[in-house]
C-alpha positions as a printed Julia matrix, in Angstrom:
218×3 Matrix{Float64}:
  -58.48   -94.29   80.84
  -60.8    -92.29   78.68
  -63.17   -89.49   79.86
  -66.25   -91.8    79.89
  -64.44   -94.32   82.15
  -63.3    -91.56   84.58
  -66.81   -90.19   84.77
  -68.29   -93.63   85.52
  -65.57   -94.39   88.12
  -66.35   -91.05   89.99
  -70.09   -91.79   89.89
  -69.6    -95.35   91.14
  -67.27   -94.21   93.98
  -69.87   -91.59   95.04
  -72.59   -94.32   95.1
  -70.44   -96.63   97.18
  -69.59   -93.79   99.65
  -73.27   -92.93  100.09
  -74.12   -96.53  100.7
  -71.47   -96.9   103.33
  -72.61   -93.7   105.1
  -76.18   -94.91  105.07
  -75.09   -98.05  106.89
  -72.63   -96.4   109.18
  -74.94   -93.54  110.41
  -78.21   -95.01  111.7
  -81.32   -92.94  111.5
  -82.26   -90.93  114.65
  -84.96   -92.59  116.69
  -88.46   -91.2   116.48
  -89.38   -88.96  119.29
  -92.37   -90.07  121.45
  -95.39   -87.82  121.38
  -95.95   -86.2   124.71
  -99.63   -86.05  125.88
 -100.74   -83.51  128.43
 -103.62   -84.64  130.53
 -105.69   -81.74  131.94
 -108.94   -82.99  133.46
 -110.93   -86.19  134.04
 -110.27   -89.64  135.52
 -106.75   -91.0   135.32
 -104.9    -93.72  137.17
 -101.36   -92.32  137.53
 -100.12   -95.79  138.32
 -101.94   -98.6   136.6
 -100.3   -101.78  137.75
 -100.55  -105.23  135.98
  -98.89  -108.54  136.8
  -99.62  -112.19  135.84
  -97.86  -115.24  137.39
  -94.33  -115.6   136.02
  -94.4   -112.23  134.23
  -93.04  -108.72  134.98
  -94.72  -106.0   136.9
  -96.04  -103.52  134.34
  -96.74   -99.9   135.33
  -98.6    -97.69  132.89
 -100.84   -94.59  133.05
 -104.51   -95.45  132.73
 -105.94   -92.59  130.84
 -109.73   -92.28  131.04
 -109.94   -88.62  130.16
 -111.4    -89.5   126.73
 -114.29   -91.64  125.64
 -112.32   -94.92  125.88
 -109.43   -96.03  128.17
 -105.91   -95.63  126.76
 -102.9    -97.15  128.51
  -99.82   -94.93  128.11
  -96.14   -95.12  128.77
  -95.47   -92.7   131.79
  -92.61   -91.09  129.89
  -95.04   -89.83  127.28
  -97.38   -88.16  129.73
  -97.49   -84.84  131.56
 -100.16   -84.29  134.27
 -101.4    -80.75  134.4
 -102.04   -79.1   137.75
 -103.56   -75.78  136.83
 -104.0    -72.55  138.79
 -107.49   -73.74  139.74
 -105.88   -76.4   141.87
 -104.29   -73.74  144.19
 -105.98   -73.85  147.59
 -105.46   -72.48  151.1
 -103.73   -74.91  153.42
 -105.9    -75.65  156.45
 -104.47   -74.5   159.77
 -102.9    -76.98  162.25
  -99.59   -78.86  162.31
 -101.22   -81.9   160.66
 -101.19   -79.97  157.34
  -97.56   -78.79  157.64
  -96.44   -81.28  155.0
  -97.99   -78.91  152.37
  -95.38   -76.28  153.11
  -95.27   -73.0   154.9
  -96.6    -70.66  152.19
 -100.25   -70.86  153.27
 -101.3    -72.15  149.88
 -100.54   -75.3   147.84
 -101.65   -76.95  144.67
 -103.75   -80.09  145.1
 -105.4    -82.52  142.77
 -108.25   -83.64  144.96
 -109.37   -87.19  145.82
 -112.86   -86.34  144.79
 -113.96   -85.73  141.1
 -113.73   -81.96  140.48
 -114.67   -80.32  137.2
 -111.65   -78.89  135.33
 -109.08   -80.94  137.3
 -107.6    -84.42  136.99
 -109.21   -87.02  139.27
 -106.02   -88.98  139.86
 -105.39   -92.34  141.63
 -104.0    -95.82  141.13
 -105.25   -99.19  140.05
 -103.97  -102.67  140.91
 -106.94  -104.62  139.54
 -104.66  -105.95  136.82
 -102.56  -107.91  139.39
 -103.62  -111.55  139.17
 -104.91  -113.23  142.31
 -102.26  -115.4   143.96
  -99.48  -114.35  141.72
  -97.78  -112.31  144.41
  -97.24  -113.04  148.07
  -99.97  -111.58  150.34
 -101.78  -110.45  147.04
 -100.18  -107.04  147.26
  -97.54  -104.79  145.74
  -95.33  -102.28  147.49
  -95.44   -98.76  146.0
  -92.35   -96.77  146.9
  -91.66   -93.13  146.24
  -87.94   -93.07  145.68
  -87.18   -89.61  144.29
  -88.76   -86.25  143.53
  -87.14   -83.46  141.45
  -89.02   -80.2   141.69
  -89.1    -76.67  143.19
  -90.97   -77.78  146.31
  -92.42   -80.59  148.36
  -94.52   -83.36  146.75
  -97.07   -85.39  148.74
  -99.83   -87.9   148.38
 -102.46   -88.08  151.05
 -106.09   -88.8   151.86
 -108.33   -86.63  154.01
 -111.41   -87.43  156.07
 -113.28   -85.12  158.37
 -110.59   -82.46  157.94
 -107.77   -84.78  159.07
 -105.09   -85.79  156.56
 -103.44   -89.13  156.35
 -100.05   -88.7   154.59
  -99.0    -91.68  152.35
  -96.0    -90.14  150.66
  -94.1    -87.0   151.45
  -90.88   -85.94  149.8
  -90.36   -83.29  152.5
  -89.49   -85.65  155.34
  -87.02   -87.89  153.52
  -87.35   -90.6   150.99
  -88.07   -93.43  150.18
  -91.55   -93.73  151.41
  -93.4    -97.02  150.96
  -97.06   -98.14  150.94
  -98.46  -101.65  150.78
 -101.36  -101.78  148.21
 -103.58  -104.88  147.99
 -104.26  -106.29  144.49
 -107.66  -105.44  143.09
 -107.49  -101.91  144.49
 -108.73   -98.86  142.64
 -108.27   -95.77  144.86
 -108.29   -91.98  144.54
 -106.11   -89.76  146.6
 -104.91   -86.1   146.91
 -101.72   -85.17  145.1
 -100.07   -82.13  146.71
  -97.4    -79.69  145.45
  -96.06   -76.94  147.68
  -95.32   -74.47  144.92
  -95.71   -74.05  141.09
  -93.2    -75.65  138.79
  -92.28   -78.92  137.15
  -92.09   -82.03  139.32
  -90.7    -85.46  138.33
  -91.83   -88.15  140.83
  -90.06   -91.57  140.63
  -92.13   -94.56  141.87
  -90.97   -98.14  142.17
  -93.68  -100.91  142.23
  -92.61  -104.33  143.49
  -93.87  -107.64  144.64
  -92.73  -111.13  145.65
  -93.67  -114.0   143.39
  -95.7   -116.69  145.17
  -94.14  -119.37  143.1
  -90.51  -118.91  143.86
  -90.01  -115.96  146.31
  -88.36  -113.84  143.53
  -88.83  -110.06  143.76
  -90.05  -108.35  140.64
  -90.24  -104.61  140.25
  -90.75  -101.71  137.87
  -89.61   -98.12  138.24
  -91.12   -95.22  136.34
  -90.96   -91.39  136.37
  -94.09   -89.29  136.36
  -94.07   -85.6   135.31
  -96.48   -82.97  136.75
  -96.64   -79.45  135.48
  -97.91   -77.27  138.26
  -99.35   -73.74  138.09
Protein backbone atom coordinates (compact mmCIF):
# COMPACT_ATOMS: atom_id res chain seq x y z
CA UNK A 1 0.00 0.00 0.00
CA UNK A 2 1.45 3.38 -0.94
CA UNK A 3 1.39 6.49 1.23
CA UNK A 4 -1.55 8.02 -0.61
CA UNK A 5 -3.64 4.89 -0.05
CA UNK A 6 -2.77 4.79 3.65
CA UNK A 7 -3.74 8.44 4.07
CA UNK A 8 -7.05 7.88 2.30
CA UNK A 9 -7.78 4.80 4.41
CA UNK A 10 -7.15 6.70 7.66
CA UNK A 11 -9.36 9.57 6.56
CA UNK A 12 -12.13 7.19 5.50
CA UNK A 13 -11.97 5.31 8.80
CA UNK A 14 -12.19 8.58 10.71
CA UNK A 15 -15.27 9.61 8.70
CA UNK A 16 -16.96 6.26 9.31
CA UNK A 17 -16.25 6.47 13.07
CA UNK A 18 -17.67 9.99 13.25
CA UNK A 19 -20.82 8.85 11.45
CA UNK A 20 -21.26 5.91 13.83
CA UNK A 21 -20.84 8.12 16.89
CA UNK A 22 -23.32 10.62 15.51
CA UNK A 23 -25.91 7.87 15.23
CA UNK A 24 -25.04 6.14 18.51
CA UNK A 25 -25.04 9.28 20.69
CA UNK A 26 -28.33 11.17 20.35
CA UNK A 27 -28.38 14.90 20.87
CA UNK A 28 -29.42 16.05 24.34
CA UNK A 29 -33.07 17.19 24.45
CA UNK A 30 -33.67 20.92 24.47
CA UNK A 31 -34.35 22.34 27.91
CA UNK A 32 -37.77 23.96 28.36
CA UNK A 33 -37.75 27.67 29.14
CA UNK A 34 -39.01 28.37 32.66
CA UNK A 35 -41.41 31.30 32.96
CA UNK A 36 -41.83 33.10 36.29
CA UNK A 37 -45.25 34.68 36.76
CA UNK A 38 -45.21 37.54 39.24
CA UNK A 39 -48.48 39.48 39.08
CA UNK A 40 -51.83 39.58 37.32
CA UNK A 41 -54.54 37.07 36.51
CA UNK A 42 -53.62 33.40 36.25
CA UNK A 43 -55.53 30.13 36.36
CA UNK A 44 -53.17 27.73 38.08
CA UNK A 45 -55.32 24.84 36.89
CA UNK A 46 -56.97 25.38 33.52
CA UNK A 47 -58.91 22.17 32.79
CA UNK A 48 -60.12 21.07 29.36
CA UNK A 49 -61.96 17.93 28.28
CA UNK A 50 -64.03 16.90 25.27
CA UNK A 51 -66.07 13.71 24.99
CA UNK A 52 -63.82 10.73 24.33
CA UNK A 53 -60.63 12.70 24.89
CA UNK A 54 -58.17 13.08 27.79
CA UNK A 55 -58.36 15.55 30.62
CA UNK A 56 -55.86 18.30 29.89
CA UNK A 57 -54.50 20.50 32.70
CA UNK A 58 -52.53 23.60 31.78
CA UNK A 59 -51.73 27.00 33.28
CA UNK A 60 -53.90 29.77 31.90
CA UNK A 61 -51.55 32.76 31.86
CA UNK A 62 -53.40 36.08 31.54
CA UNK A 63 -50.59 38.20 32.97
CA UNK A 64 -49.85 39.64 29.53
CA UNK A 65 -52.00 41.23 26.85
CA UNK A 66 -53.23 37.86 25.52
CA UNK A 67 -53.93 34.50 27.15
CA UNK A 68 -51.14 31.93 26.90
CA UNK A 69 -51.66 28.30 27.90
CA UNK A 70 -48.52 26.82 29.45
CA UNK A 71 -47.26 23.43 30.53
CA UNK A 72 -47.19 23.51 34.36
CA UNK A 73 -43.63 22.15 34.33
CA UNK A 74 -42.45 25.37 32.65
CA UNK A 75 -44.03 27.78 35.15
CA UNK A 76 -42.94 29.14 38.54
CA UNK A 77 -45.52 31.14 40.49
CA UNK A 78 -43.90 33.95 42.47
CA UNK A 79 -45.20 34.70 45.98
CA UNK A 80 -43.19 37.79 47.02
CA UNK A 81 -42.53 39.36 50.40
CA UNK A 82 -45.54 41.63 49.79
CA UNK A 83 -47.76 38.54 50.20
CA UNK A 84 -46.63 38.12 53.84
CA UNK A 85 -49.57 38.89 56.13
CA UNK A 86 -50.51 38.55 59.79
CA UNK A 87 -52.62 35.46 60.45
CA UNK A 88 -55.95 36.37 62.08
CA UNK A 89 -56.48 35.15 65.62
CA UNK A 90 -58.72 32.19 66.31
CA UNK A 91 -58.48 28.44 65.88
CA UNK A 92 -60.20 28.59 62.49
CA UNK A 93 -56.98 30.05 61.06
CA UNK A 94 -54.61 27.52 62.61
CA UNK A 95 -54.11 25.85 59.22
CA UNK A 96 -51.81 28.77 58.29
CA UNK A 97 -49.25 27.69 60.88
CA UNK A 98 -48.17 28.88 64.28
CA UNK A 99 -45.71 31.61 63.31
CA UNK A 100 -48.22 34.46 63.40
CA UNK A 101 -47.50 35.33 59.75
CA UNK A 102 -48.01 33.51 56.46
CA UNK A 103 -47.71 34.20 52.75
CA UNK A 104 -51.04 34.42 50.92
CA UNK A 105 -51.96 35.03 47.31
CA UNK A 106 -55.40 36.56 47.87
CA UNK A 107 -58.68 35.63 46.22
CA UNK A 108 -59.22 39.30 45.31
CA UNK A 109 -57.25 41.12 42.65
CA UNK A 110 -54.34 42.86 44.40
CA UNK A 111 -51.72 45.00 42.65
CA UNK A 112 -48.27 43.44 42.57
CA UNK A 113 -49.49 39.90 43.33
CA UNK A 114 -50.82 37.01 41.30
CA UNK A 115 -54.60 36.70 41.23
CA UNK A 116 -54.72 32.93 41.06
CA UNK A 117 -57.60 30.51 40.63
CA UNK A 118 -58.84 27.72 38.38
CA UNK A 119 -60.99 27.36 35.29
CA UNK A 120 -63.08 24.40 34.12
CA UNK A 121 -64.99 26.23 31.37
CA UNK A 122 -63.11 24.08 28.86
CA UNK A 123 -64.89 20.91 30.04
CA UNK A 124 -67.59 20.06 27.52
CA UNK A 125 -71.16 19.82 28.80
CA UNK A 126 -72.28 16.22 29.24
CA UNK A 127 -68.85 14.71 28.61
CA UNK A 128 -68.33 13.74 32.26
CA UNK A 129 -70.75 12.32 34.79
CA UNK A 130 -72.45 14.99 36.93
CA UNK A 131 -70.71 17.59 34.73
CA UNK A 132 -67.86 17.84 37.17
CA UNK A 133 -64.23 17.01 37.81
CA UNK A 134 -62.55 15.98 41.03
CA UNK A 135 -59.51 18.09 41.92
CA UNK A 136 -57.23 16.25 44.33
CA UNK A 137 -54.14 17.56 46.12
CA UNK A 138 -51.99 14.44 46.42
CA UNK A 139 -48.59 15.72 47.56
CA UNK A 140 -46.73 18.86 48.66
CA UNK A 141 -42.97 19.22 48.89
CA UNK A 142 -41.86 22.33 50.74
CA UNK A 143 -40.62 23.83 54.00
CA UNK A 144 -44.06 24.33 55.53
CA UNK A 145 -47.77 23.86 55.12
CA UNK A 146 -49.61 24.64 51.88
CA UNK A 147 -53.31 25.46 51.79
CA UNK A 148 -56.03 26.67 49.46
CA UNK A 149 -59.03 28.40 51.00
CA UNK A 150 -61.74 30.98 50.60
CA UNK A 151 -62.72 33.59 53.18
CA UNK A 152 -65.94 35.48 53.76
CA UNK A 153 -66.78 37.76 56.65
CA UNK A 154 -63.51 36.89 58.35
CA UNK A 155 -64.24 33.15 58.32
CA UNK A 156 -62.14 30.78 56.22
CA UNK A 157 -63.32 27.72 54.34
CA UNK A 158 -60.37 25.40 53.82
CA UNK A 159 -60.44 23.50 50.52
CA UNK A 160 -56.99 21.89 50.62
CA UNK A 161 -54.54 21.68 53.51
CA UNK A 162 -51.29 19.72 53.42
CA UNK A 163 -50.95 20.09 57.18
CA UNK A 164 -53.74 17.70 58.12
CA UNK A 165 -52.93 14.81 55.81
CA UNK A 166 -53.28 14.19 52.10
CA UNK A 167 -54.91 13.59 49.72
CA UNK A 168 -57.60 16.29 49.88
CA UNK A 169 -60.34 16.27 47.24
CA UNK A 170 -62.77 18.87 45.90
CA UNK A 171 -65.64 18.43 43.44
CA UNK A 172 -65.63 21.25 40.89
CA UNK A 173 -68.48 21.74 38.44
CA UNK A 174 -67.70 22.25 34.78
CA UNK A 175 -67.97 25.83 33.52
CA UNK A 176 -66.47 27.14 36.78
CA UNK A 177 -64.05 30.04 36.96
CA UNK A 178 -63.10 30.72 40.58
CA UNK A 179 -60.46 32.59 42.56
CA UNK A 180 -59.21 31.42 45.94
CA UNK A 181 -56.52 32.15 48.50
CA UNK A 182 -53.25 30.23 48.21
CA UNK A 183 -51.47 30.00 51.57
CA UNK A 184 -47.89 29.11 52.52
CA UNK A 185 -46.78 28.89 56.14
CA UNK A 186 -43.17 30.00 55.58
CA UNK A 187 -40.86 31.14 52.79
CA UNK A 188 -39.26 28.64 50.44
CA UNK A 189 -39.95 26.55 47.35
CA UNK A 190 -43.14 24.49 47.25
CA UNK A 191 -44.12 21.86 44.68
CA UNK A 192 -47.81 20.94 44.86
CA UNK A 193 -49.10 17.92 42.96
CA UNK A 194 -52.71 18.03 41.78
CA UNK A 195 -54.67 15.26 40.09
CA UNK A 196 -57.77 16.18 38.08
CA UNK A 197 -60.13 13.34 37.21
CA UNK A 198 -63.62 12.64 35.90
CA UNK A 199 -65.82 9.78 34.79
CA UNK A 200 -66.85 9.63 31.14
CA UNK A 201 -70.59 9.70 30.65
CA UNK A 202 -70.37 7.47 27.60
CA UNK A 203 -68.73 4.40 29.18
CA UNK A 204 -68.07 5.00 32.88
CA UNK A 205 -64.30 5.13 32.33
CA UNK A 206 -62.26 7.31 34.69
CA UNK A 207 -59.83 9.69 33.02
CA UNK A 208 -57.29 11.79 34.89
CA UNK A 209 -54.28 14.04 34.61
CA UNK A 210 -51.62 14.75 37.24
CA UNK A 211 -49.38 17.83 37.21
CA UNK A 212 -46.87 19.49 39.54
CA UNK A 213 -47.02 23.22 40.26
CA UNK A 214 -44.06 25.17 41.65
CA UNK A 215 -44.37 28.23 43.91
CA UNK A 216 -41.39 30.35 44.94
CA UNK A 217 -42.31 32.03 48.23
CA UNK A 218 -40.62 34.96 49.95
